[in-house]
C-alpha positions as CSV (number, residue, x, y, z in Angstrom):
1,M,10.5,-6.7,2.7
2,K,12.8,-7.3,5.7
3,S,12.3,-3.3,6.6
4,F,8.5,-3.7,7.4
5,K,9.9,-6.6,9.9
6,A,12.5,-4.5,11.1
7,L,10.3,-1.5,11.8
8,S,7.6,-3.6,13.6
9,A,10.2,-4.6,16.2
10,L,10.9,-1.2,17.0
11,L,6.9,-0.7,17.6
12,T,7.2,-3.5,20.3
13,Y,7.3,-3.1,23.9
14,P,11.1,-3.1,24.7
15,S,12.7,-6.0,26.0
16,E,15.9,-7.3,26.5
17,E,15.8,-9.3,23.3
18,L,14.8,-6.2,21.6
19,V,17.8,-4.1,22.7
20,A,20.1,-7.0,21.6
21,A,18.3,-6.7,18.1
22,I,19.0,-3.1,17.4
23,P,22.4,-3.8,15.5
24,D,20.6,-6.1,13.3
25,I,18.0,-3.8,12.8
26,R,20.1,-1.1,12.0
27,A,22.0,-3.1,9.5
28,V,18.7,-4.6,7.8
29,L,17.4,-1.1,7.2
30,A,20.5,0.1,5.6
31,A,21.3,-3.0,3.8
32,E,17.8,-3.3,2.4
33,G,18.0,0.2,1.3
34,Q,14.2,0.5,1.2
35,V,14.4,3.3,3.6
36,S,15.6,6.5,2.5
37,R,19.3,7.8,4.1
38,R,17.1,10.8,5.5
39,A,14.8,8.4,7.2
40,L,17.5,6.5,8.5
41,N,19.3,9.5,9.9
42,A,15.7,10.4,11.4
43,L,15.8,7.1,13.2
44,E,19.0,7.2,14.8
45,P,18.3,8.8,18.2
46,L,15.6,6.0,19.0
47,L,17.8,3.4,18.0
48,S,20.6,4.8,20.0
49,G,18.2,5.2,22.7
50,F,17.6,1.5,22.8
51,E,21.0,0.9,23.2
52,T,21.9,3.2,25.8
53,A,19.0,4.2,28.1
54,E,17.9,1.9,31.0
55,L,14.9,-0.7,29.9
56,Y,12.7,0.3,32.5
57,D,13.1,3.7,31.3
58,L,12.1,2.6,27.6
59,Q,9.3,0.3,28.8
60,E,7.8,3.4,31.0
61,R,7.9,5.5,27.7
62,Y,6.5,3.0,25.9
63,V,3.6,2.5,28.2
64,L,2.7,6.0,28.8
65,L,2.5,6.3,25.0
66,F,1.0,3.6,23.4
67,D,-1.0,2.2,26.3
68,R,-2.0,5.1,28.1
69,S,-3.1,7.3,25.3
70,R,-6.1,6.0,23.1
71,S,-5.0,8.5,20.6
72,L,-1.8,7.4,19.9
73,S,-3.0,3.6,19.9
74,L,-1.3,1.0,17.9
75,H,-4.3,-0.7,16.9
76,L,-5.2,0.4,13.6
77,F,-8.9,0.0,14.1
78,E,-9.2,2.1,17.2
79,H,-8.5,5.3,14.9
80,V,-11.2,4.0,12.4
81,H,-14.0,2.5,14.3
82,G,-13.2,2.9,17.9
83,E,-15.2,0.5,19.9
84,S,-18.3,0.1,17.3
85,R,-19.4,-3.0,16.3
86,D,-17.8,-2.3,12.5
87,R,-14.3,-2.7,14.2
88,G,-15.5,-6.5,14.9
89,Q,-16.1,-7.0,11.6
90,A,-12.8,-5.4,10.6
91,L,-10.9,-7.6,12.7
92,V,-12.5,-10.7,11.5
93,D,-11.9,-9.7,7.9
94,L,-8.1,-8.9,8.4
95,A,-7.7,-12.2,10.4
96,Q,-9.2,-14.0,7.4
97,L,-6.7,-12.2,5.1
98,Y,-3.8,-13.2,7.3
99,D,-5.0,-16.8,7.2
100,R,-5.4,-16.9,3.5
101,H,-1.8,-15.9,3.5
102,G,-0.9,-18.7,5.5
103,F,0.3,-15.9,8.4
104,F,-1.0,-17.5,12.0
105,I,-1.2,-15.2,14.7
106,V,0.7,-16.7,17.8
107,A,1.0,-13.6,19.8
108,N,-1.8,-12.6,22.5
109,E,-2.8,-9.6,20.1
110,L,-5.5,-8.6,18.0
111,P,-5.0,-8.7,14.1
112,D,-5.1,-4.8,13.9
113,F,-2.0,-4.3,16.2
114,L,0.3,-2.4,13.8
115,P,3.4,-4.4,14.7
116,L,1.6,-7.7,13.6
117,F,0.1,-6.0,10.8
118,L,3.8,-4.9,9.5
119,E,5.4,-8.3,10.5
120,F,2.6,-9.7,8.3
121,L,3.6,-7.3,5.2
122,S,7.2,-8.4,5.5
123,T,6.1,-12.2,4.5
124,L,4.3,-10.5,1.3
125,P,5.5,-9.8,-2.1
126,Q,6.8,-6.0,-1.9
127,G,3.8,-4.8,-4.4
128,E,1.1,-6.3,-2.4
129,A,2.7,-5.2,0.5
130,V,3.2,-1.7,-0.3
131,A,-0.2,-1.5,-1.6
132,L,-1.7,-3.1,1.7
133,L,0.3,-0.2,3.6
134,G,-1.1,2.3,1.8
135,E,-4.4,1.5,2.8
136,T,-3.2,2.7,6.2
137,V,-1.1,5.5,5.6
138,H,-3.8,8.2,6.7
139,I,-3.7,6.5,10.2
140,L,0.2,6.5,10.1
141,A,0.5,10.3,9.2
142,V,-2.0,11.2,12.3
143,L,0.2,8.9,14.7
144,R,3.5,10.6,13.3
145,Q,1.9,14.2,13.6
146,R,0.5,13.6,17.1
147,L,4.1,11.8,18.2
148,E,6.2,14.9,16.9
149,K,3.9,17.3,18.6
150,R,5.0,15.2,21.8
151,E,8.7,15.2,20.8
152,S,8.8,11.5,21.0
153,L,11.6,9.6,19.1
154,Y,9.0,6.9,17.8
155,A,7.9,9.6,15.5
156,P,10.5,8.8,12.8
157,V,9.1,5.0,12.7
158,F,6.0,6.5,11.4
159,A,7.5,8.5,8.8
160,A,9.9,5.7,8.0
161,L,6.4,4.0,7.2
162,E,4.8,6.6,5.2
163,S,7.8,6.8,2.9
164,L,7.6,3.2,2.1
165,S,3.7,3.9,1.2
166,S,3.3,4.4,-2.7
167,V,0.0,6.4,-1.4
168,R,0.6,9.8,0.5
169,A,-1.9,11.1,3.0
170,D,-3.8,14.4,2.9
171,P,-1.7,16.5,4.8
172,R,-4.8,19.1,5.3
173,A,-7.1,15.9,6.9
174,A,-4.1,14.6,8.7
175,A,-3.2,17.5,10.5
176,E,-7.1,18.0,11.2
177,A,-7.3,14.5,12.7
178,A,-4.1,15.1,14.6
179,A,-5.3,18.3,16.4
180,S,-7.6,16.0,18.5
181,D,-5.0,14.3,20.3
182,V,-5.3,14.3,24.3
183,M,-1.8,15.5,25.8
184,P,-0.6,13.7,28.8
185,D,-0.8,16.9,31.0
186,D,-4.7,17.1,30.3
187,L,-6.0,15.2,33.2
188,A,-9.2,15.8,33.1
189,A,-9.5,15.0,29.1
190,L,-7.5,11.9,29.9
191,D,-9.7,10.8,32.6
192,K,-12.6,11.5,30.4
193,E,-11.1,9.2,27.1
194,W,-10.9,6.2,29.5
195,E,-14.0,6.6,31.4
196,E,-15.6,3.0,31.6
197,A,-18.8,2.9,29.8
198,A,-21.9,1.1,31.8
199,V,-22.3,-2.5,31.9
200,T,-25.8,-3.9,30.8
201,F,-27.2,-7.3,31.1
202,G,-30.3,-9.3,30.1
203,P,-31.5,-9.4,26.3
204,G,-31.0,-6.9,23.6
205,E,-28.1,-6.1,21.2
206,M,-24.5,-7.3,22.0
207,T,-22.7,-4.7,23.6
208,D,-19.4,-3.5,21.9
209,D,-17.2,-5.0,24.9
210,C,-19.0,-8.5,24.4
211,S,-18.6,-8.0,20.4
212,L,-14.5,-7.6,20.9
213,T,-14.2,-10.2,23.5
214,R,-16.0,-12.6,21.0
215,I,-13.5,-11.4,18.2
216,K,-10.5,-12.2,20.3
217,T,-11.8,-15.7,21.4
218,Q,-12.1,-16.5,17.6
219,V,-8.7,-15.4,16.5
220,R,-6.9,-17.4,19.6
221,A,-8.7,-20.3,18.5
222,A,-7.3,-19.8,14.9
223,R,-3.6,-19.5,16.3
224,R,-1.1,-21.9,15.0
225,S,2.6,-22.6,16.4
226,P,5.2,-21.4,14.0
227,A,7.2,-19.1,15.6
228,A,7.5,-15.7,13.8
229,P,11.1,-15.2,11.5
230,A,13.4,-13.6,13.1
231,V,14.5,-10.0,11.7
């Protein structure tokens, strides 16, 4: 579905190209008819904001939301495995799923980056895409609720994705998980959240940081040159 590609674009770092594509994104979402009229109306403030705000302001908002707050990370496995060893294997498994479907990562991103995952879904038959989206719906619901708490214009993107899934998140579980969000005005909590772990050297088990570095290297080695399809 092209709607997955369109919603994926809205979650990427704002650029001149993204701003220029907003009319096309709006048209694709409306024409395909997979996203409800209610969800489309809820998206309009974000779409209009892309067209009217200064690019620097858009970029600053994006960074403060998705890059500076781990609780809003767009890396799906961050919310499941954190920095544990299990995340490394999950990343390998997801990269192999992409490879089996002929979807090759050309961006400098890990496989669990949500915009990349959505772009992958846009290349699949609708039934398969919707089923895979359903496996992430709990994470999407938590992120939506955390963004709603911050009154962010990005929250409707996640609501639209939830509406495309055949699976519904458990409202109580999502609300409990969303409650653990670290708000941007809680400076002490933010400092603790981003506190760097001690680096150790010598023999022993591989550290989580080393494991993720290894995964990044494996993913980059598997990349091909085809460009991503346009929205």
